[in-house]
C-alpha positions as a Markdown table, in Angstrom:
| # | Residue | x | y | z |
|---|---|---|---|---|
| 1 | Met | 19.6 | -61.6 | 108.8 |
| 2 | Pro | 16.9 | -59.0 | 109.3 |
| 3 | Val | 13.6 | -59.4 | 107.5 |
| 4 | Lys | 13.9 | -56.1 | 105.5 |
| 5 | Ser | 17.3 | -57.1 | 104.1 |
| 6 | Trp | 15.9 | -60.4 | 103.1 |
| 7 | Leu | 13.0 | -58.9 | 101.3 |
| 8 | Ser | 15.2 | -56.4 | 99.5 |
| 9 | Ser | 17.5 | -59.2 | 98.3 |
| 10 | Leu | 14.5 | -61.2 | 97.2 |
| 11 | Ala | 13.1 | -58.2 | 95.2 |
| 12 | Leu | 16.4 | -57.6 | 93.4 |
| 13 | Leu | 16.6 | -61.3 | 92.5 |
| 14 | Gly | 13.1 | -61.2 | 91.1 |
| 15 | Phe | 13.7 | -58.0 | 89.1 |
| 16 | Gly | 16.9 | -59.4 | 87.7 |
| 17 | Gly | 15.2 | -62.6 | 86.6 |
| 18 | Val | 12.5 | -60.8 | 84.9 |
| 19 | Ala | 15.0 | -58.6 | 83.1 |
| 20 | Gly | 17.0 | -61.6 | 81.9 |
| 21 | Trp | 13.9 | -63.3 | 80.7 |
| 22 | Leu | 12.9 | -60.2 | 78.6 |
| 23 | Ile | 16.4 | -60.0 | 77.1 |
| 24 | Val | 16.2 | -63.6 | 76.0 |
| 25 | Leu | 12.8 | -63.0 | 74.4 |
| 26 | Gly | 14.0 | -59.8 | 72.7 |
| 27 | Ala | 17.0 | -61.6 | 71.1 |
| 28 | Asp | 14.6 | -64.0 | 69.2 |
| 29 | Arg | 12.5 | -61.1 | 67.8 |
| 30 | Pro | 13.6 | -59.1 | 64.6 |
| 31 | Met | 14.8 | -55.6 | 65.0 |
| 32 | Pro | 12.3 | -52.8 | 64.1 |
| 33 | Ala | 12.5 | -51.3 | 60.5 |
| 34 | Pro | 14.7 | -48.2 | 60.1 |
| 35 | Ala | 13.1 | -44.8 | 60.0 |
| 36 | Glu | 13.0 | -44.7 | 56.2 |
| 37 | Gln | 10.7 | -47.8 | 56.1 |
| 38 | Thr | 8.4 | -46.2 | 58.7 |
| 39 | Ile | 8.1 | -43.1 | 56.5 |
| 40 | Asp | 7.4 | -45.2 | 53.4 |
| 41 | Ala | 4.7 | -46.9 | 55.3 |
| 42 | Leu | 3.0 | -43.6 | 55.9 |
| 43 | Leu | 3.1 | -42.8 | 52.1 |
| 44 | Pro | 0.3 | -44.0 | 49.8 |
| 45 | Pro | 1.2 | -47.3 | 48.0 |
| 46 | Arg | 3.1 | -47.0 | 44.8 |
| 47 | Pro | 1.2 | -48.1 | 41.7 |
| 48 | Gly | 2.5 | -51.4 | 40.4 |
| 49 | Pro | 2.9 | -52.5 | 36.8 |
| 50 | Pro | -0.3 | -52.8 | 34.8 |
| 51 | Val | -1.9 | -56.1 | 34.9 |
| 52 | Leu | -3.4 | -57.5 | 31.7 |
| 53 | Arg | -6.6 | -59.2 | 32.5 |
| 54 | Ile | -8.0 | -61.5 | 29.8 |
| 55 | Glu | -11.5 | -62.6 | 30.1 |
| 56 | Thr | -12.6 | -65.5 | 28.0 |
| 57 | Lys | -16.0 | -65.4 | 26.4 |
| 58 | Pro | -17.9 | -68.7 | 27.0 |
| 59 | Asp | -19.0 | -70.5 | 23.9 |
| 60 | Ala | -22.5 | -70.0 | 22.7 |
| 61 | Glu | -23.4 | -73.5 | 23.7 |
| 62 | Asp | -22.2 | -73.1 | 27.3 |
| 63 | Ala | -23.5 | -69.6 | 27.8 |
| 64 | Asp | -26.4 | -69.1 | 30.0 |
| 65 | Pro | -29.3 | -67.5 | 28.1 |
| 66 | Ala | -30.2 | -65.5 | 31.1 |
| 67 | Glu | -26.8 | -64.0 | 31.2 |
| 68 | Ala | -26.6 | -63.2 | 27.5 |
| 69 | Val | -25.2 | -59.7 | 26.9 |
| 70 | Glu | -27.0 | -57.4 | 24.5 |
| 71 | Pro | -24.7 | -56.5 | 21.6 |
| 72 | Ile | -23.3 | -53.0 | 21.7 |
| 73 | Ala | -24.4 | -50.8 | 18.8 |
| 74 | Pro | -21.5 | -49.2 | 16.8 |
| 75 | Ala | -20.8 | -45.7 | 17.9 |
| 76 | Thr | -21.7 | -43.0 | 15.5 |
| 77 | Leu | -19.2 | -40.1 | 15.1 |
| 78 | Ala | -20.6 | -36.6 | 15.2 |
| 79 | Ala | -20.0 | -34.6 | 12.1 |
| 80 | Pro | -16.8 | -32.6 | 12.4 |
| 81 | Arg | -17.3 | -28.9 | 13.2 |
| 82 | Thr | -16.1 | -26.6 | 10.6 |
| 83 | Asp | -15.8 | -22.9 | 10.9 |
| 84 | Thr | -16.9 | -22.2 | 7.4 |
| 85 | Ala | -18.7 | -19.1 | 6.3 |
| 86 | Pro | -22.5 | -19.4 | 5.9 |
| 87 | Ala | -23.7 | -20.4 | 2.5 |
| 88 | Ala | -23.7 | -17.5 | 0.1 |
| 89 | Ala | -26.9 | -16.0 | -1.0 |
| 90 | Pro | -28.2 | -17.2 | -4.3 |
| 91 | Pro | -27.1 | -15.0 | -7.2 |
| 92 | Ala | -29.3 | -12.2 | -8.2 |
| 93 | Ala | -31.3 | -12.6 | -11.3 |
| 94 | Ala | -29.5 | -11.4 | -14.5 |
| 95 | Pro | -30.6 | -8.0 | -15.7 |
| 96 | Pro | -32.8 | -7.9 | -18.7 |
| 97 | Ala | -31.0 | -7.7 | -22.0 |
| 98 | Leu | -30.5 | -4.2 | -23.3 |
| 99 | Pro | -32.1 | -3.3 | -26.6 |
| 100 | Glu | -29.8 | -3.0 | -29.6 |
| 101 | Val | -29.3 | 0.5 | -30.9 |
| 102 | Gln | -28.0 | 1.3 | -34.3 |
| 103 | Val | -25.2 | 3.9 | -33.9 |
| 104 | Arg | -24.8 | 6.4 | -36.7 |
| 105 | Gln | -21.4 | 7.4 | -37.9 |
| 106 | Arg | -20.1 | 10.5 | -36.2 |
| 107 | Gln | -20.2 | 13.6 | -38.4 |
| 108 | Ala | -17.3 | 16.0 | -38.7 |
| 109 | Gln | -17.7 | 19.0 | -36.4 |
| 110 | Leu | -17.1 | 21.7 | -39.0 |
| 111 | Val | -16.3 | 25.1 | -37.6 |
| 112 | Pro | -16.6 | 28.1 | -39.9 |
| 113 | Val | -13.8 | 30.6 | -39.8 |
| 114 | Pro | -15.0 | 34.2 | -39.5 |
| 115 | Pro | -13.1 | 36.7 | -41.7 |
| 116 | Pro | -10.9 | 39.1 | -39.9 |
| 117 | Glu | -12.3 | 42.6 | -39.2 |
| 118 | Pro | -10.8 | 45.4 | -41.3 |
| 119 | Gly | -8.0 | 47.2 | -39.5 |
| 120 | Thr | -7.4 | 44.5 | -36.8 |
| 121 | Arg | -4.1 | 42.9 | -36.2 |
| 122 | Pro | -3.6 | 39.5 | -34.5 |
| 123 | Arg | -1.9 | 39.6 | -31.2 |
| 124 | Ala | 1.1 | 37.4 | -30.1 |
| 125 | Glu | 0.2 | 34.3 | -28.1 |
| 126 | Pro | 2.4 | 32.9 | -25.4 |
| 127 | Gly | 4.0 | 29.7 | -26.6 |
| 128 | Met | 3.8 | 30.7 | -30.2 |
| 129 | Ser | 5.8 | 33.1 | -32.4 |
| 130 | Gly | 5.9 | 34.3 | -36.0 |
| 131 | Ala | 3.4 | 36.1 | -38.2 |
| 132 | Gly | -0.3 | 35.5 | -38.0 |
| 133 | Thr | -0.3 | 34.3 | -34.3 |
| 134 | Gly | -2.8 | 35.3 | -31.7 |
| 135 | Asp | -2.8 | 35.4 | -27.9 |
| 136 | Gln | -6.0 | 33.5 | -27.4 |
| 137 | Ser | -6.1 | 30.4 | -25.2 |
| 138 | Pro | -6.3 | 27.0 | -27.0 |
| 139 | Gly | -10.0 | 26.9 | -26.3 |
| 140 | Gln | -10.5 | 30.3 | -27.9 |
| 141 | Met | -8.0 | 30.2 | -30.8 |
| 142 | Ala | -9.7 | 30.1 | -34.3 |
| 143 | Ala | -7.2 | 28.4 | -36.5 |
| 144 | Arg | -7.2 | 28.9 | -40.3 |
| 145 | Pro | -7.2 | 26.1 | -42.7 |
| 146 | Ala | -3.8 | 24.7 | -43.6 |
| 147 | Ala | -4.2 | 25.4 | -47.2 |
| 148 | Pro | -3.8 | 29.1 | -48.4 |
| 149 | Ser | -7.2 | 28.9 | -50.0 |
| 150 | Asn | -10.2 | 30.2 | -48.1 |
| 151 | Val | -12.4 | 27.5 | -49.7 |
| 152 | Pro | -13.8 | 25.4 | -46.8 |
| 153 | Pro | -13.4 | 21.7 | -46.9 |
| 154 | Arg | -16.3 | 19.7 | -48.4 |
| 155 | Pro | -17.9 | 16.9 | -46.4 |
| 156 | Val | -17.8 | 13.6 | -48.2 |
| 157 | Ala | -20.6 | 11.0 | -47.9 |
| 158 | Gly | -20.6 | 7.4 | -49.0 |
| 159 | Arg | -16.9 | 7.3 | -49.4 |
| 160 | Ala | -15.5 | 3.9 | -48.6 |
| 161 | Asp | -12.9 | 3.4 | -45.9 |
| 162 | Ile | -9.2 | 3.3 | -46.9 |
| 163 | Ala | -7.3 | 0.5 | -45.2 |
| 164 | Gly | -3.9 | -1.1 | -45.4 |
| 165 | Pro | -0.3 | -0.7 | -44.4 |
| 166 | Ala | 0.7 | 2.9 | -44.1 |
| 167 | Arg | 3.8 | 5.0 | -43.9 |
| 168 | Ala | 4.2 | 8.6 | -42.6 |
| 169 | Ile | 4.8 | 11.4 | -45.1 |
| 170 | Asp | 4.9 | 14.0 | -42.4 |
| 171 | Gly | 3.3 | 14.6 | -39.0 |
| 172 | Glu | -0.3 | 14.7 | -40.4 |
| 173 | Thr | -0.2 | 12.8 | -43.7 |
| 174 | Leu | -0.2 | 9.0 | -44.4 |
| 175 | Glu | 0.3 | 7.1 | -47.6 |
| 176 | Ile | -1.9 | 4.0 | -47.9 |
| 177 | Gly | -1.7 | 2.0 | -51.1 |
| 178 | Gly | -0.2 | 4.9 | -53.1 |
| 179 | Lys | -2.9 | 7.3 | -51.9 |
| 180 | Arg | -2.2 | 10.1 | -49.5 |
| 181 | Val | -4.6 | 10.8 | -46.6 |
| 182 | Arg | -4.4 | 13.7 | -44.2 |
| 183 | Leu | -5.4 | 13.2 | -40.5 |
| 184 | Phe | -8.7 | 15.0 | -40.0 |
| 185 | Gly | -8.9 | 17.8 | -37.4 |
| 186 | Ile | -5.2 | 18.4 | -36.7 |
| 187 | Gly | -2.3 | 20.4 | -38.0 |
| 188 | Ala | 1.3 | 19.3 | -37.7 |
| 189 | Pro | 4.5 | 21.2 | -38.6 |
| 190 | Asp | 6.1 | 20.6 | -42.0 |
| 191 | Pro | 9.3 | 18.5 | -41.9 |
| 192 | Arg | 11.2 | 21.7 | -42.8 |
| 193 | Gln | 9.9 | 23.7 | -39.9 |
| 194 | Asp | 12.0 | 24.4 | -36.8 |
| 195 | Cys | 10.8 | 25.4 | -33.3 |
| 196 | Thr | 12.5 | 27.1 | -30.4 |
| 197 | Arg | 13.2 | 25.5 | -27.1 |
| 198 | Ser | 12.8 | 27.2 | -23.7 |
| 199 | Asp | 16.6 | 27.8 | -23.6 |
| 200 | Gly | 16.5 | 29.5 | -27.0 |
| 201 | Gly | 17.9 | 26.6 | -29.0 |
| 202 | Arg | 16.4 | 25.5 | -32.3 |
| 203 | Trp | 15.2 | 22.0 | -33.0 |
| 204 | Arg | 13.5 | 20.2 | -35.9 |
| 205 | Cys | 10.0 | 19.9 | -34.6 |
| 206 | Gly | 8.7 | 19.1 | -38.0 |
| 207 | Gln | 10.9 | 16.0 | -38.3 |
| 208 | Glu | 10.1 | 15.0 | -34.8 |
| 209 | Ala | 6.4 | 15.1 | -35.7 |
| 210 | Arg | 7.0 | 12.8 | -38.6 |
| 211 | Thr | 9.0 | 10.5 | -36.4 |
| 212 | Gly | 6.3 | 10.4 | -33.8 |
| 213 | Leu | 3.7 | 9.3 | -36.4 |
| 214 | Ser | 6.1 | 6.7 | -37.9 |
| 215 | Gln | 6.5 | 5.2 | -34.4 |
| 216 | Ile | 2.8 | 4.6 | -34.2 |
| 217 | Leu | 2.9 | 3.0 | -37.6 |
| 218 | His | 5.6 | 0.6 | -36.5 |
| 219 | Ala | 6.6 | -2.3 | -38.8 |
| 220 | Gly | 3.9 | -1.7 | -41.5 |
| 221 | Asn | 1.0 | -1.5 | -39.0 |
| 222 | Ala | -2.2 | -1.6 | -41.0 |
| 223 | Val | -4.6 | 1.3 | -40.5 |
| 224 | Arg | -8.2 | 2.1 | -41.4 |
| 225 | Cys | -9.2 | 5.6 | -42.3 |
| 226 | Ser | -12.8 | 6.9 | -42.5 |
| 227 | Pro | -13.0 | 9.9 | -44.8 |
| 228 | Arg | -14.7 | 13.0 | -43.4 |
| 229 | Val | -14.0 | 15.9 | -45.7 |
| 230 | Glu | -12.1 | 16.8 | -48.8 |
| 231 | Asp | -10.1 | 20.0 | -49.3 |
| 232 | Asp | -10.0 | 22.2 | -52.4 |
| 233 | Lys | -7.2 | 20.2 | -53.9 |
| 234 | Gly | -9.1 | 16.9 | -53.6 |
| 235 | Gln | -7.1 | 15.6 | -50.8 |
| 236 | Val | -9.0 | 13.4 | -48.3 |
| 237 | Leu | -9.1 | 14.2 | -44.6 |
| 238 | Ala | -10.0 | 11.1 | -42.6 |
| 239 | Val | -10.1 | 9.8 | -39.0 |
| 240 | Cys | -7.6 | 7.0 | -38.9 |
| 241 | Phe | -7.0 | 4.2 | -36.4 |
| 242 | Asp | -4.3 | 1.6 | -36.2 |
| 243 | Gly | -4.7 | -2.1 | -35.7 |
| 244 | Gln | -5.1 | -1.6 | -31.9 |
| 245 | Gly | -7.8 | 1.0 | -32.3 |
| 246 | Val | -5.5 | 4.0 | -31.5 |
| 247 | Asp | -6.7 | 7.3 | -33.0 |
| 248 | Leu | -3.6 | 8.5 | -34.8 |
| 249 | Ala | -4.6 | 12.2 | -34.7 |
| 250 | Ala | -5.2 | 12.1 | -31.0 |
| 251 | Arg | -1.8 | 10.5 | -30.4 |
| 252 | Gln | -0.1 | 13.2 | -32.4 |
| 253 | Val | -1.9 | 16.0 | -30.5 |
| 254 | Ile | -1.5 | 14.6 | -27.0 |
| 255 | Gly | 2.3 | 14.1 | -27.7 |
| 256 | Gly | 2.7 | 17.8 | -28.7 |
| 257 | His | 3.5 | 16.9 | -32.3 |
| 258 | Ala | 0.4 | 18.6 | -33.7 |
| 259 | Leu | -2.3 | 21.1 | -32.8 |
| 260 | Ala | -6.1 | 20.9 | -32.9 |
| 261 | Leu | -7.2 | 22.4 | -36.1 |
| 262 | Arg | -10.2 | 24.3 | -34.8 |
| 263 | Gly | -11.0 | 25.7 | -38.2 |
| 264 | Ile | -12.2 | 22.2 | -39.2 |
| 265 | Ser | -13.0 | 20.3 | -36.0 |
| 266 | Leu | -13.1 | 20.6 | -32.2 |
| 267 | Asp | -12.5 | 16.8 | -31.7 |
| 268 | Tyr | -9.0 | 17.2 | -30.3 |
| 269 | Val | -9.1 | 20.3 | -28.2 |
| 270 | Asp | -8.9 | 18.3 | -25.0 |
| 271 | Gln | -5.8 | 16.4 | -26.1 |
| 272 | Glu | -4.2 | 19.7 | -27.0 |
| 273 | Ser | -4.9 | 21.1 | -23.5 |
| 274 | Ile | -3.2 | 18.1 | -21.9 |
| 275 | Ala | -0.1 | 18.4 | -24.1 |
| 276 | Arg | 0.1 | 22.2 | -23.4 |
| 277 | Ala | -0.2 | 21.7 | -19.6 |
| 278 | Ala | 2.5 | 19.0 | -19.7 |
| 279 | Arg | 4.7 | 21.1 | -22.0 |
| 280 | Arg | 5.2 | 18.2 | -24.5 |
| 281 | Gly | 6.7 | 18.5 | -27.9 |
| 282 | Met | 6.2 | 22.0 | -29.4 |
| 283 | Trp | 4.7 | 23.3 | -26.2 |
| 284 | Ala | 8.1 | 23.0 | -24.5 |
| 285 | Gly | 9.1 | 26.3 | -26.1 |
| 286 | Asp | 8.0 | 28.8 | -28.8 |
| 287 | Phe | 6.7 | 27.9 | -32.3 |
| 288 | Glu | 4.8 | 29.2 | -35.2 |
| 289 | Arg | 1.5 | 27.6 | -36.0 |
| 290 | Pro | 2.0 | 25.0 | -38.6 |
| 291 | Trp | -0.6 | 26.3 | -41.1 |
| 292 | Glu | 0.8 | 29.8 | -40.8 |
| 293 | Trp | 4.4 | 28.5 | -41.4 |
| 294 | Lys | 3.2 | 26.6 | -44.5 |
| 295 | Arg | 1.4 | 29.7 | -45.8 |
| 296 | Asn | 4.6 | 31.7 | -45.5 |
| 297 | Asn | 6.9 | 28.9 | -46.7 |
| 298 | Pro | 5.2 | 27.1 | -49.6 |
| 299 | Ala | 6.7 | 23.8 | -50.7 |
| 300 | Pro | 9.0 | 24.2 | -53.7 |
């Protein structure tokens, strides 16, 4: 056999022996982990379940003085933050007390009625009809006294107030304890008097005026009247208030149930202007001034 052939055979035998030996060794070793385990190995370790660690404190006798732990001071909580408004400024000092002033009783505003000039004739006023009317505005109209007499009313002084339950006789007259009292400064239509509506129809304005005053005096409402003047027949004209302090005359005028009697007082001119602008009561149509109607239609 040639030397080269012998060497080739020897090399093959040696290579086969080494390969067999490696196969035997590989059979005893475990197989490598699958790809998933290799990927998990590259990831960070997963946290395990929490472990409760209990440290026992040595007894005071066994504790080393050098290793004594300083006690921990209790924690102090900060005051909670509140979004409240800043403290209000202290209240201002109270104003000084006002001096007491004695108020005098209001006097009646008597208005003299000038006599008519000879040869003059009153003119017709819008909103009014009948004899003896004028076309002056409410602020210029000079009303005559309700009584036919030209004697001016006499002021009264020192007359005691009249008080008690009252009932309405007409739109301007009360009866208190059997005594009749007229409301000062106004003139209301007689219960027999009619007025004309804007559509031409007639209505009982005098009875409506009495009803309006009765409604103010509901259920025997007590009133208090302060006398102002007295007419030529001795009848008292007074300013009257109900138990709630309501001026009865002002209520009648502002409701259109009476007119301001300028021949005696100017106290209720403003209330008349309000009623006229709102066309309340008599101002909703035409009417004759109550004192003129009474002059032409005396009571039987």
